[in-house]
C-alpha positions as CSV (number, residue, x, y, z in Angstrom):
1,Q,-54.8,-46.3,13.3
2,V,-56.1,-45.2,10.0
3,H,-58.8,-42.4,10.0
4,L,-61.2,-42.7,7.1
5,V,-63.6,-40.2,5.6
6,E,-66.0,-41.3,2.8
7,S,-67.6,-39.0,0.2
8,G,-69.4,-39.2,-3.1
9,G,-72.8,-40.6,-2.2
10,G,-76.1,-39.3,-3.3
11,L,-79.4,-39.9,-5.1
12,V,-79.2,-41.7,-8.4
13,R,-81.7,-43.4,-10.7
14,P,-81.6,-47.1,-11.4
15,G,-79.0,-47.8,-14.0
16,G,-76.9,-44.8,-13.0
17,S,-73.4,-44.6,-11.7
18,L,-71.6,-43.1,-8.7
19,R,-68.0,-43.0,-7.6
20,L,-67.3,-43.1,-3.9
21,S,-64.0,-41.9,-2.4
22,C,-62.4,-42.7,0.9
23,A,-59.7,-40.3,2.2
24,A,-57.3,-41.9,4.7
25,S,-55.0,-40.2,7.2
26,G,-53.1,-41.4,10.3
27,C,-51.0,-44.6,10.0
28,K,-49.6,-45.6,6.6
29,F,-52.5,-46.2,4.3
30,S,-50.4,-48.2,1.8
31,V,-49.8,-51.1,4.2
32,H,-53.5,-51.9,4.7
33,A,-55.8,-54.0,2.6
34,M,-59.0,-52.1,2.4
35,N,-62.7,-52.9,2.1
36,W,-66.0,-51.4,1.2
37,V,-69.0,-52.5,3.3
38,R,-72.5,-51.3,3.3
39,Q,-75.5,-51.2,5.6
40,A,-79.0,-51.1,4.2
41,P,-81.8,-49.7,6.5
42,G,-82.6,-52.2,9.2
43,K,-79.9,-54.6,8.2
44,G,-76.4,-55.6,9.3
45,F,-73.2,-54.8,7.5
46,E,-72.6,-56.4,4.1
47,W,-69.1,-56.8,2.8
48,V,-68.9,-55.4,-0.8
49,A,-65.3,-55.3,-2.0
50,N,-61.7,-55.8,-1.0
51,I,-58.4,-54.6,-2.4
52,N,-55.0,-55.6,-1.3
53,S,-52.4,-53.1,0.0
54,G,-50.7,-52.7,-3.4
55,G,-53.9,-52.6,-5.4
56,S,-53.1,-55.6,-7.5
57,S,-55.8,-57.9,-6.2
58,T,-59.5,-57.3,-5.7
59,A,-62.5,-59.3,-4.6
60,Y,-66.2,-58.6,-4.8
61,A,-69.5,-59.8,-3.3
62,R,-71.5,-61.7,-5.8
63,S,-74.3,-59.1,-5.6
64,V,-72.0,-56.4,-7.0
65,E,-69.5,-58.3,-9.2
66,G,-69.3,-57.0,-12.7
67,R,-71.0,-53.7,-11.7
68,F,-68.6,-52.3,-9.0
69,T,-64.9,-51.7,-9.2
70,V,-62.6,-51.0,-6.2
71,S,-59.3,-49.2,-6.7
72,R,-56.8,-47.2,-4.7
73,D,-54.2,-44.5,-5.1
74,N,-51.6,-44.9,-2.4
75,A,-49.9,-41.7,-3.4
76,K,-53.1,-39.9,-2.6
77,N,-54.1,-42.0,0.4
78,T,-57.4,-42.6,-1.3
79,L,-59.7,-45.6,-1.9
80,Y,-62.4,-45.6,-4.5
81,L,-65.5,-47.5,-5.4
82,Q,-66.9,-47.0,-8.9
83,M,-70.5,-48.2,-9.0
84,N,-72.3,-48.7,-12.3
85,S,-75.7,-50.1,-13.3
86,L,-77.0,-49.3,-9.8
87,K,-80.1,-51.0,-8.6
88,P,-82.6,-50.0,-5.8
89,E,-81.2,-52.8,-3.7
90,D,-77.8,-51.1,-3.7
91,T,-79.4,-48.4,-1.5
92,A,-77.4,-48.3,1.7
93,V,-74.8,-46.3,3.7
94,Y,-71.4,-47.2,2.3
95,F,-68.3,-47.4,4.5
96,C,-64.7,-47.9,3.8
97,S,-63.0,-50.0,6.4
98,T,-59.8,-51.9,7.3
99,G,-61.8,-55.0,8.3
100,T,-64.1,-57.1,6.2
101,D,-66.7,-56.8,9.0
102,G,-66.7,-53.1,8.9
103,S,-64.3,-52.6,11.8
104,G,-62.1,-49.5,11.5
105,R,-64.7,-47.8,9.3
106,G,-65.4,-44.2,8.6
107,Q,-68.7,-42.3,9.1
108,G,-70.1,-43.5,5.8
109,T,-71.8,-41.9,2.8
110,Q,-75.5,-42.5,1.9
111,V,-76.3,-44.0,-1.5
112,T,-79.9,-44.0,-2.6
113,V,-81.0,-45.6,-5.8
114,S,-84.5,-44.6,-6.7
115,S,-86.6,-43.4,-9.6
């Protein structure tokens, strides 16, 4: 089982950028497709982005497409999420996970977009 630790969250103004990281340990990271999901206050998990095991294919939720970019470095066992043009509605706890439903996720990192 992959153990995941997210970092890089924080407070940012609308229009700003953040880069999240997800450090993986345990079973071989490079064989897993990976996801970012988020959970806004009082809401369920929302799938954000997916990347295949080799990093050659990505997919995004419509709400973030064109603003967020998922990438990975298998040599460093690390997953990334570059978030640009952030909006208040992007405020949430962000998790990296092996499942698109948030299963196998880490502890999360808080992203707050506010002026």
